[in-house]
C-alpha angles and dihedrals in degrees: 000000000000126000095263091053091047092052091049092049094047089050094046097045103031114015106036094068090061097052094116091052091045093053090058089048090051090055089057090044088057090050090050093048094046093048091048090055088043091061090057093042093055091061090071096059090036093060094037100044102031107031101028106027096029092223106179095195091055089048086072102030100050096051088049089050090049092051092049090048092052091048091052090046095049096044093047090048090049091052092047092051094046093049091044090054092047094049094044092052090048087053090050090049091050092050093048091049090049090050092047092048091048094049094046090050096042123109114273089236091061092049092048092048092056128062118244088231089064092057091046089054090049091051095049116025100026097046091048091054091048090047088055090055089060095045100038104029107030097038110021093044090054090050093049093046091052091048090047091051093055093044094048090047089054092047092052091048090055099044129346095197095053089046092057090048093049097044097046089084094055095083088053090052090050091051092052091048091050093053092047089048092057092050089047093054092056093043093049093049089053091048092050090051090049091049089051091052090050093048091049095051094043089053090052092050093050090052093046104044093119092050092046092052097047092050091041093234097144095114095043094048092044089052091052092045089049091056091049092049090048091053090049092049092048093052093043089050089052089054092052093045090052090048092052092046092084095058101073092041093051092045090051091050090048090051092052091047094049093044091050092049093047091051096044093039092048090050093049091046092052090051091050095246094115131039118231093237092050090049095053090044088052092046092051091049089050093051090049092045095058090059092067089043090055090046091050089053089054090046090059089055091049089049091057090047088054092048091057092050093042091053090057094044096047089048087066095040090051094051108124116241113218100178102068144120120285115240093257099028118168131227116253112249113197115213108154101346096242114170121199134182113204114199091317119184125179144182134168113245108309093336128119123292109276097178124033124193095327115190109184135157130196112192115224114271091004129123115240125179132203117208136170144104122317114278093023095123103263096127090045089059090054093046092054095058097067088036098248080146134010123229119247090228139007124029144249125228137191113204089345092306114123107233094217088062093053130085112262090229095057092042097050092041088068095048129079120188128202115180140171088251098073115199117205127167125230089258141095122304089244094054091047091052094047093047091111097036114034092172094061116127123232089253092053090048091050093048090050090051092048090054089047092051093237103102093089099052091043091058090049090060118096096249098025112207090358092063112126108229098203128231108339090347095298091160092060134072121247092256092048092051091049093051091050089052089051091050088052090052092047091052091053089065095210124171096223125054123198116193115189109192088306094172101037095105097044132097120244095264094047090044092059092051093046092044090055089050091051090050088056089047094051097043108132089353131116101254130192115186134189106205129202094174107049092203088075095061102041090109094050116129090229135008125202119200111211122197126171093343096311136099104243100169141010136180142089121310093263094044091053092047089053091052087064093208137102098336092046090053091050090051092048090053088058093040088241116161 
């Protein structure tokens, strides 16, 4: 996407909606520009009437006019800046919401293939740069152009020859600004990439503090982080040095312009071709005009900053979503809750096949378990049911309804997931439990917690259900977190329950409590369980043994034991009779 396309897109998606507000701002910009030129214009009658003609009436009127002009100029500028800030922050809010919506609706594969630190960098640094484009480029540039128009008009009205002389250097200023802008674009992109690297690594460190401490890696990790910070600072410094590069050049050009005008104006004044008042009015207008010129040079730099950020943002927004509703998708209608896999094969991206021609059936309201060695494809089977991923061939149905022909909302509404990787927000226990059912009453919450075997320990906590659990439930034990996640699943009241090794990280005592809670969760529900400890699935109605992406055995616990094959070996490894 080139710069022209980026500008058009930014205007279409972010600026256009604020046109009515911008028109009001433009009115005040005109007032600001006119009053700026008015300040310079008043110098002519001030010198002529007060200093040369000694007009006493003008001695009072012109200073009053100057004060009024400055008041108009300052108030209009204040309004322009305030509105520019308001609009730019609305633009930033809009961009961040668009990013959030895109990420939340993106395929799980896309999320997993990108580091969370990258998205944080997009949300912070990139959106701020793009916000600045709106404030600095779209609004400030308009203000400066309007001011420049009024000032140049005044200069021409005073003396056309001096105007040509003064303005001849402006194209040179524009050329300098253009070259600096190009350098800025490259420098900013590098700084944004360095910031992303820093954010990624800092996120990793914060998640791994315990591991770092136990292996005494503080110095090594700090050394690596120090190098990343240094790289970020170096590239950020380059950006600021490039930004400041325009200042001495523009000041030098201004000096040449003023000197040339003073010389030429002095010569014309001495020859009687130019009045003193008109000359000083012209000179003041020139001095004021180069301020917008300098600002416009900086705006070009900000524009290139914004292009770099916009490129990264739109790369995310343009990412194609594969897991989505069909145009005429149907609502899932649960009858019995039967789940069937029909010759399903699956791989991740361009990787190897992880599931091959899987034919699997889960009878409605029955309890089915998936067992097998790690990496065999068990979790992939679970992930396909709520359409976190789509198979490369075959299809999955629920009560004879193909899930790819259903709305994602209706499908996922009927599915509750409890996994070994428990996700809790840094919020109250109550809010974590009601995450999937915000309309639940206190009584319903309490009943769900009783079934999940967590009501008692919640009441024993200092703030009960209002206890804040910390980031990812850090203030709770593994068993407590798991029971809260089960309560959350119970409260969702889904017809299909997916249990992904929910007790694998628990001790024997906690496992018994959690297992009882999961039994309550799966009562009269279609339940598909991945089991690490085979003792937890002995009573399953049906057990599938998965190995290297294929179903190698199926049957009840006793039937599989009698086969004396893969399942029997797994049981023997766990000394399970």
